[in-house]
VOGUTI-432413 format. One record per residue (C-alpha): residue number from 0; x, y, z; residue in three letters. Coordinates in steps of 0.001 Angstrom, whole numbers. Example, Ala and Ser with C-alpha at 12.3 -4.5 7.8 and 13.67 -1.06 7.14 Angstrom:
+------+---------+---------+---------+------+
! resi !       X !       Y !       Z ! resn !
+------+---------+---------+---------+------+
!    0 !   12300 !   -4500 !    7800 !  ALA !
!    1 !   13670 !   -1060 !    7140 !  SER !
+------+---------+---------+---------+------+
END
This chain:
+------+---------+---------+---------+------+
! resi !       X !       Y !       Z ! resn !
+------+---------+---------+---------+------+
!    0 !     -60 !     -69 !      99 !  MET !
!    1 !    2830 !    2471 !     761 !  LYS !
!    2 !    4310 !    1780 !   -2441 !  LYS !
!    3 !    1147 !    2286 !   -4140 !  LEU !
!    4 !     759 !    5643 !   -2326 !  ILE !
!    5 !    4181 !    6826 !   -3332 !  ALA !
!    6 !    3607 !    6028 !   -6740 !  CYS !
!    7 !     451 !    8035 !   -7092 !  ILE !
!    8 !    2260 !   10922 !   -5150 !  VAL !
!    9 !    5110 !   10982 !   -7857 !  ILE !
!   10 !    2656 !   10583 !  -10761 !  ALA !
!   11 !     784 !   13662 !   -9504 !  ILE !
!   12 !    3959 !   15682 !   -8951 !  SER !
!   13 !    5134 !   14927 !  -12510 !  CYS !
!   14 !    1671 !   15746 !  -13713 !  HIS !
!   15 !    2095 !   19088 !  -11857 !  ALA !
!   16 !    5367 !   19852 !  -13304 !  ILE !
!   17 !    4240 !   18961 !  -16951 !  ALA !
!   18 !    1304 !   21481 !  -16334 !  GLN !
!   19 !    3456 !   24731 !  -15951 !  LYS !
!   20 !    1119 !   27660 !  -15425 !  ARG !
!   21 !    2073 !   31061 !  -15917 !  ILE !
!   22 !    -367 !   34324 !  -14936 !  VAL !
!   23 !    -279 !   37709 !  -16559 !  VAL !
!   24 !   -2019 !   40171 !  -14640 !  ALA !
!   25 !   -1183 !   44150 !  -15479 !  GLN !
!   26 !   -1604 !   44800 !  -11791 !  ASP !
!   27 !    1367 !   42801 !  -10687 !  GLY !
!   28 !    -806 !   40018 !   -8948 !  SER !
!   29 !     486 !   37435 !  -11618 !  GLY !
!   30 !    3982 !   35932 !  -12542 !  THR !
!   31 !    4223 !   38639 !  -15396 !  TYR !
!   32 !    2718 !   42093 !  -16150 !  LYS !
!   33 !    2957 !   41598 !  -20083 !  THR !
!   34 !    2063 !   38631 !  -22420 !  VAL !
!   35 !    5154 !   38738 !  -24163 !  GLN !
!   36 !    7302 !   38132 !  -20842 !  GLU !
!   37 !    5087 !   35111 !  -20345 !  ALA !
!   38 !    5802 !   33846 !  -24117 !  LEU !
!   39 !    9671 !   34625 !  -23630 !  ASN !
!   40 !    9708 !   32531 !  -20454 !  ALA !
!   41 !    8655 !   29357 !  -22628 !  VAL !
!   42 !   12027 !   27625 !  -23487 !  PRO !
!   43 !   12767 !   26836 !  -27002 !  LEU !
!   44 !   12303 !   23120 !  -28068 !  ASN !
!   45 !    9670 !   23132 !  -25466 !  ASN !
!   46 !    8041 !   19639 !  -25058 !  THR !
!   47 !    5818 !   20086 !  -21954 !  SER !
!   48 !    2475 !   21721 !  -21809 !  PRO !
!   49 !    2512 !   25439 !  -20624 !  VAL !
!   50 !    -583 !   27279 !  -19793 !  LEU !
!   51 !    -460 !   31020 !  -19867 !  ILE !
!   52 !   -3628 !   32606 !  -17889 !  TYR !
!   53 !   -4033 !   35916 !  -18677 !  ILE !
!   54 !   -6246 !   38247 !  -16597 !  LYS !
!   55 !   -8826 !   40843 !  -18039 !  ASN !
!   56 !   -7216 !   43710 !  -19323 !  GLY !
!   57 !   -6413 !   45474 !  -22624 !  ILE !
!   58 !   -2855 !   44230 !  -23431 !  TYR !
!   59 !   -1464 !   46718 !  -26054 !  LYS !
!   60 !    1513 !   44571 !  -27380 !  GLU !
!   61 !    2925 !   43145 !  -30707 !  LYS !
!   62 !    3323 !   39521 !  -29754 !  LEU !
!   63 !    5368 !   36769 !  -31003 !  LYS !
!   64 !    5520 !   33262 !  -29890 !  LEU !
!   65 !    8927 !   31914 !  -31430 !  ASP !
!   66 !    9019 !   28475 !  -33465 !  SER !
!   67 !    9614 !   25406 !  -31216 !  THR !
!   68 !    8149 !   26928 !  -28389 !  LYS !
!   69 !    5444 !   24308 !  -28681 !  ASN !
!   70 !    2629 !   22924 !  -26760 !  PHE !
!   71 !    1550 !   26583 !  -25466 !  VAL !
!   72 !   -1746 !   27478 !  -24464 !  THR !
!   73 !   -3164 !   30927 !  -23769 !  ILE !
!   74 !   -6454 !   31297 !  -21747 !  GLN !
!   75 !   -8007 !   34622 !  -21187 !  GLY !
!   76 !  -10115 !   35177 !  -18164 !  GLU !
!   77 !  -12890 !   36310 !  -20363 !  SER !
!   78 !  -13150 !   36478 !  -24135 !  ASN !
!   79 !  -14428 !   40072 !  -23999 !  THR !
!   80 !  -12496 !   41214 !  -21149 !  GLY !
!   81 !   -9004 !   39853 !  -22001 !  THR !
!   82 !   -7901 !   41734 !  -25146 !  ILE !
!   83 !   -4544 !   41320 !  -27060 !  LEU !
!   84 !   -4354 !   44331 !  -29376 !  THR !
!   85 !   -1986 !   46303 !  -31624 !  TYR !
!   86 !   -2372 !   48731 !  -34248 !  ASP !
!   87 !     264 !   48161 !  -36987 !  ASP !
!   88 !    -607 !   48517 !  -40494 !  HIS !
!   89 !    1012 !   49216 !  -44050 !  PRO !
!   90 !    2669 !   52805 !  -44259 !  GLY !
!   91 !    2826 !   53216 !  -40407 !  LYS !
!   92 !    6243 !   54155 !  -39454 !  VAL !
!   93 !    8400 !   51433 !  -37506 !  SER !
!   94 !   10621 !   51922 !  -34603 !  PRO !
!   95 !   13604 !   51359 !  -36811 !  THR !
!   96 !   12171 !   54563 !  -39073 !  GLY !
!   97 !   10967 !   51996 !  -41854 !  GLY !
!   98 !    7227 !   51283 !  -42751 !  THR !
!   99 !    5247 !   48550 !  -42020 !  PHE !
!  100 !    3815 !   46182 !  -44820 !  THR !
!  101 !     770 !   43966 !  -44530 !  SER !
!  102 !    3086 !   40984 !  -43760 !  ARG !
!  103 !    4779 !   42503 !  -40707 !  SER !
!  104 !    1444 !   44263 !  -39290 !  SER !
!  105 !     530 !   41138 !  -37099 !  TYR !
!  106 !    -540 !   42064 !  -33653 !  SER !
!  107 !     314 !   38014 !  -32854 !  PHE !
!  108 !    2453 !   35964 !  -34682 !  LEU !
!  109 !    2269 !   32123 !  -33652 !  VAL !
!  110 !    5307 !   29911 !  -34956 !  LEU !
!  111 !    4971 !   27273 !  -32369 !  GLY !
!  112 !    3214 !   23998 !  -33053 !  ASN !
!  113 !     442 !   22670 !  -30858 !  ASP !
!  114 !    -707 !   26144 !  -29902 !  PHE !
!  115 !   -3866 !   26851 !  -28295 !  LYS !
!  116 !   -6012 !   29977 !  -27704 !  ALA !
!  117 !   -9345 !   30081 !  -25583 !  GLU !
!  118 !  -11491 !   32711 !  -24022 !  ASN !
!  119 !   -9635 !   35566 !  -25535 !  ILE !
!  120 !   -9882 !   38514 !  -27962 !  THR !
!  121 !   -6983 !   38882 !  -30504 !  ILE !
!  122 !   -7507 !   42265 !  -32637 !  GLN !
!  123 !   -5698 !   44714 !  -34716 !  ASN !
!  124 !   -7401 !   48224 !  -34278 !  ASP !
!  125 !   -5496 !   49859 !  -36860 !  ALA !
!  126 !   -8994 !   51280 !  -38212 !  GLY !
!  127 !  -11492 !   50704 !  -40963 !  PHE !
!  128 !   -9290 !   52335 !  -43734 !  ASN !
!  129 !   -5931 !   51282 !  -42402 !  ALA !
!  130 !   -5576 !   48408 !  -45218 !  GLY !
!  131 !   -4202 !   45137 !  -44663 !  GLN !
!  132 !   -3664 !   44729 !  -40906 !  SER !
!  133 !   -3290 !   41291 !  -39354 !  ILE !
!  134 !   -4688 !   40523 !  -35912 !  ALA !
!  135 !   -3465 !   36714 !  -35897 !  ILE !
!  136 !    -795 !   35246 !  -38103 !  GLU !
!  137 !    -742 !   31630 !  -37130 !  CYS !
!  138 !    2095 !   29198 !  -38845 !  HIS !
!  139 !    1430 !   26583 !  -36213 !  SER !
!  140 !     615 !   22935 !  -36953 !  ASP !
!  141 !   -2155 !   21673 !  -34868 !  LYS !
!  142 !   -3571 !   24952 !  -33633 !  ALA !
!  143 !   -6935 !   25169 !  -31955 !  ILE !
!  144 !   -8946 !   28442 !  -31271 !  PHE !
!  145 !  -11722 !   28031 !  -28950 !  ASN !
!  146 !  -14121 !   30459 !  -27929 !  ASN !
!  147 !  -12091 !   33250 !  -29058 !  CYS !
!  148 !  -12791 !   36787 !  -30618 !  ARG !
!  149 !  -10606 !   37471 !  -33718 !  LEU !
!  150 !  -11573 !   41255 !  -34737 !  VAL !
!  151 !  -10439 !   43894 !  -37025 !  GLY !
!  152 !  -10888 !   44881 !  -40544 !  ASN !
!  153 !   -8782 !   43830 !  -43729 !  GLN !
!  154 !   -6761 !   40389 !  -43810 !  ASP !
!  155 !   -7601 !   39806 !  -39833 !  ILE !
!  156 !   -6946 !   35943 !  -39593 !  VAL !
!  157 !   -3840 !   34641 !  -41426 !  PHE !
!  158 !   -3798 !   30950 !  -41596 !  LEU !
!  159 !    -281 !   30698 !  -42929 !  ASN !
!  160 !    1816 !   27867 !  -43990 !  SER !
!  161 !     646 !   25037 !  -46381 !  GLU !
!  162 !    1665 !   22443 !  -43722 !  SER !
!  163 !    -444 !   24135 !  -40932 !  SER !
!  164 !   -3533 !   22682 !  -39608 !  ARG !
!  165 !   -6008 !   24775 !  -37531 !  GLN !
!  166 !   -9243 !   24136 !  -35638 !  TYR !
!  167 !  -11638 !   26888 !  -34701 !  TYR !
!  168 !  -14468 !   26145 !  -32552 !  TYR !
!  169 !  -17170 !   28495 !  -31252 !  ASN !
!  170 !  -15210 !   31705 !  -32271 !  CYS !
!  171 !  -16380 !   35077 !  -33512 !  TYR !
!  172 !  -14593 !   36408 !  -36374 !  ILE !
!  173 !  -15178 !   40136 !  -37536 !  GLU !
!  174 !  -13519 !   41912 !  -40693 !  GLY !
!  175 !  -14059 !   43643 !  -44144 !  THR !
!  176 !  -11932 !   42153 !  -46824 !  THR !
!  177 !  -10462 !   38685 !  -47216 !  ASP !
!  178 !  -10547 !   38599 !  -43420 !  PHE !
!  179 !   -9707 !   34763 !  -43307 !  ILE !
!  180 !   -6993 !   34100 !  -45797 !  PHE !
!  181 !   -3930 !   31755 !  -46330 !  GLY !
!  182 !   -2566 !   28244 !  -47306 !  ALA !
!  183 !   -3464 !   26189 !  -44248 !  ALA !
!  184 !   -6010 !   23414 !  -43876 !  ALA !
!  185 !   -8765 !   24632 !  -41342 !  ALA !
!  186 !  -11942 !   23571 !  -40025 !  TRP !
!  187 !  -14272 !   26422 !  -38544 !  PHE !
!  188 !  -17143 !   24652 !  -36226 !  GLU !
!  189 !  -19946 !   26668 !  -34905 !  LYS !
!  190 !  -18497 !   29966 !  -35559 !  CYS !
!  191 !  -20027 !   33496 !  -36049 !  HIS !
!  192 !  -18390 !   35316 !  -39006 !  ILE !
!  193 !  -19228 !   38964 !  -39338 !  HIS !
!  194 !  -18603 !   41258 !  -42245 !  SER !
!  195 !  -18446 !   44998 !  -42140 !  LYS !
!  196 !  -18210 !   45711 !  -45907 !  LYS !
!  197 !  -19612 !   44803 !  -49136 !  ASN !
!  198 !  -16246 !   42660 !  -49738 !  SER !
!  199 !  -15065 !   39075 !  -49428 !  HIS !
!  200 !  -14867 !   36680 !  -46322 !  ILE !
!  201 !  -12477 !   34271 !  -47536 !  THR !
!  202 !   -9317 !   34333 !  -49657 !  ALA !
!  203 !   -7673 !   30976 !  -49446 !  SER !
!  204 !   -4574 !   29733 !  -51441 !  SER !
!  205 !   -4843 !   26197 !  -50889 !  THR !
!  206 !   -2048 !   24343 !  -52665 !  PRO !
!  207 !   -3092 !   22264 !  -55810 !  GLN !
!  208 !   -2136 !   18936 !  -54203 !  ASP !
!  209 !   -3972 !   19614 !  -50981 !  HIS !
!  210 !   -7745 !   18168 !  -50862 !  ASP !
!  211 !   -8957 !   20706 !  -48464 !  PHE !
!  212 !   -8412 !   24361 !  -47494 !  GLY !
!  213 !  -11208 !   25993 !  -45267 !  PHE !
!  214 !  -14332 !   24318 !  -44252 !  VAL !
!  215 !  -17101 !   26182 !  -42238 !  PHE !
!  216 !  -19734 !   23699 !  -40599 !  ASN !
!  217 !  -22401 !   24719 !  -38763 !  ASN !
!  218 !  -21519 !   28475 !  -38825 !  CYS !
!  219 !  -23630 !   31568 !  -38838 !  THR !
!  220 !  -22764 !   34660 !  -41353 !  LEU !
!  221 !  -23998 !   37926 !  -40443 !  THR !
!  222 !  -23060 !   41519 !  -41388 !  ALA !
!  223 !  -23693 !   45312 !  -40781 !  ASP !
!  224 !  -27048 !   46864 !  -41757 !  THR !
!  225 !  -27700 !   47387 !  -45270 !  ASN !
!  226 !  -24687 !   45074 !  -46594 !  LEU !
!  227 !  -25875 !   43185 !  -49589 !  HIS !
!  228 !  -23028 !   42237 !  -51755 !  MET !
!  229 !  -20549 !   39959 !  -49511 !  VAL !
!  230 !  -19134 !   37101 !  -51354 !  SER !
!  231 !  -18366 !   33909 !  -49705 !  LEU !
!  232 !  -14702 !   33912 !  -50851 !  GLY !
!  233 !  -12186 !   34655 !  -53699 !  ARG !
!  234 !   -9184 !   32783 !  -55063 !  PRO !
!  235 !   -6018 !   34342 !  -53677 !  TRP !
!  236 !   -4285 !   31597 !  -55608 !  ARG !
!  237 !   -5232 !   29076 !  -58128 !  PRO !
!  238 !   -6852 !   25951 !  -56575 !  TYR !
!  239 !   -8219 !   27666 !  -53829 !  SER !
!  240 !  -10781 !   25479 !  -51838 !  LYS !
!  241 !  -13398 !   26484 !  -49374 !  VAL !
!  242 !  -16515 !   24640 !  -48318 !  VAL !
!  243 !  -19754 !   25725 !  -46480 !  TYR !
!  244 !  -21953 !   23268 !  -45066 !  MET !
!  245 !  -24997 !   23468 !  -42643 !  HIS !
!  246 !  -24392 !   27405 !  -42277 !  THR !
!  247 !  -26906 !   29988 !  -41813 !  ASN !
!  248 !  -26183 !   32738 !  -44660 !  MET !
!  249 !  -27996 !   36386 !  -44073 !  GLY !
!  250 !  -28983 !   38443 !  -46653 !  PRO !
!  251 !  -25665 !   40274 !  -47176 !  GLN !
!  252 !  -24445 !   37254 !  -49402 !  ILE !
!  253 !  -24758 !   38201 !  -52894 !  LYS !
!  254 !  -26651 !   35822 !  -55256 !  PRO !
!  255 !  -23609 !   34717 !  -57117 !  GLU !
!  256 !  -21969 !   33646 !  -53810 !  GLY !
!  257 !  -18350 !   33802 !  -55031 !  TRP !
!  258 !  -15925 !   36200 !  -56962 !  SER !
!  259 !  -12956 !   35153 !  -59109 !  ASP !
!  260 !  -10510 !   38110 !  -58291 !  TRP !
!  261 !  -11392 !   39316 !  -61790 !  ASN !
!  262 !   -9251 !   36363 !  -62921 !  ASN !
!  263 !  -10924 !   33755 !  -65006 !  GLU !
!  264 !   -7837 !   31520 !  -64716 !  HIS !
!  265 !   -8469 !   31408 !  -61112 !  ARG !
!  266 !  -12129 !   30641 !  -61176 !  SER !
!  267 !  -11079 !   27790 !  -63707 !  ALA !
!  268 !   -9452 !   26057 !  -61016 !  THR !
!  269 !  -11120 !   27180 !  -57927 !  ALA !
!  270 !  -12721 !   24374 !  -55650 !  ARG !
!  271 !  -15722 !   26262 !  -54099 !  TYR !
!  272 !  -18567 !   24064 !  -52514 !  TYR !
!  273 !  -21635 !   24368 !  -50786 !  GLU !
!  274 !  -24110 !   21646 !  -48885 !  PHE !
!  275 !  -27441 !   22122 !  -47193 !  GLU !
!  276 !  -26861 !   25766 !  -45939 !  ASN !
!  277 !  -29800 !   28004 !  -44764 !  THR !
!  278 !  -30886 !   31549 !  -44603 !  GLY !
!  279 !  -31502 !   34264 !  -47213 !  PRO !
!  280 !  -28048 !   33971 !  -48494 !  GLY !
!  281 !  -28105 !   30276 !  -49207 !  ALA !
!  282 !  -30125 !   30494 !  -52294 !  ASN !
!  283 !  -28080 !   28874 !  -55085 !  THR !
!  284 !  -30112 !   29730 !  -58114 !  ALA !
!  285 !  -27977 !   32559 !  -59210 !  LYS !
!  286 !  -24660 !   30987 !  -58037 !  ARG !
!  287 !  -21416 !   31352 !  -60458 !  VAL !
!  288 !  -21419 !   28437 !  -62707 !  ASP !
!  289 !  -17831 !   27362 !  -61479 !  TRP !
!  290 !  -18999 !   26749 !  -57966 !  SER !
!  291 !  -20492 !   23445 !  -56811 !  HIS !
!  292 !  -23166 !   21987 !  -54724 !  GLN !
!  293 !  -22162 !   18731 !  -52882 !  LEU !
!  294 !  -24030 !   15555 !  -53048 !  THR !
!  295 !  -25017 !   13951 !  -49583 !  ALA !
!  296 !  -22425 !   11039 !  -50382 !  ALA !
!  297 !  -19668 !   13896 !  -51047 !  GLU !
!  298 !  -20383 !   15809 !  -48043 !  ALA !
!  299 !  -20350 !   12830 !  -46056 !  LYS !
!  300 !  -16680 !   12456 !  -46953 !  LEU !
!  301 !  -15619 !   15878 !  -45502 !  ILE !
!  302 !  -15092 !   15352 !  -41850 !  THR !
!  303 !  -12534 !   16971 !  -39487 !  VAL !
!  304 !  -10118 !   14072 !  -39599 !  LYS !
!  305 !  -10116 !   14251 !  -43372 !  ALA !
!  306 !   -9716 !   17853 !  -43785 !  VAL !
!  307 !   -7015 !   18105 !  -41006 !  LEU !
!  308 !   -5136 !   15137 !  -42628 !  ARG !
!  309 !   -5615 !   12563 !  -39931 !  GLY !
!  310 !   -5835 !   14973 !  -36953 !  TRP !
!  311 !   -9282 !   15262 !  -35133 !  ASP !
!  312 !   -9178 !   17676 !  -32267 !  PRO !
!  313 !  -12994 !   18165 !  -32174 !  SER !
!  314 !  -13456 !   16124 !  -28943 !  GLY !
!  315 !  -11130 !   18274 !  -26942 !  THR !
!  316 !  -13029 !   21502 !  -27116 !  VAL !
!  317 !  -16304 !   22707 !  -25733 !  LYS !
+------+---------+---------+---------+------+
END
């Protein structure tokens, strides 16, 4: 019995060590006052789970999680009260005297794998007319965003890296133009997608040899009042692939559904699909002739595991 108890104590102690917890609080009650300090504390080539718990507050920081800083979870106290924000945008003068580009405008750059964000807001608040101003640029493979708010204007959520797999659950994503874009494979489940301009929701750049790009399942598409010409997406590169299934589409979705970026060569290779969507924007009678309606048999093959190439995190979030 004593040996059994000793083994249990050792197991609990090892688990506690593995689940390293860092607290960020602006009032000094945590481990660090800034989020970047907490990210810096994660060792390179990290192999153990690290939880960074961030208390409510507006953290105006330009953040970066370096590559090999893997297995990091950032968790907010509340998804409306814990706000990570910055306002870089093209043309803004950088601290070194140069100017930012769209690629360097991110508020949060995630390079480490097995990253998770939950219960938090990540935004770029550069303004409606600031141009391409990224809130989150995620290269991480096996990244999960759960109950997050990802907000800004143009080019907000950059799903970068064709080797990346990303899963979004119960997230609110708000923007103007191409505000969900990139080459990663991603599944969006029960997400609320809100448009603030008559423009495009997605701009995927799916590689030709990848079976899937972005899949929106059981989502809701809304928009600011009086918008009526929002497209479901346009191809940033040839062979772009986007699927909407079981999604409620508001009246802002234009009858044609999709756009081709004024490039017929891209529309010739674009892979755009819909299945059993609802709402006034889901009427397919006037859809572009290069988009497709899935059959029930085809839709059945589109699963989280298939889209994310063998990885299925759907049972780990709620």
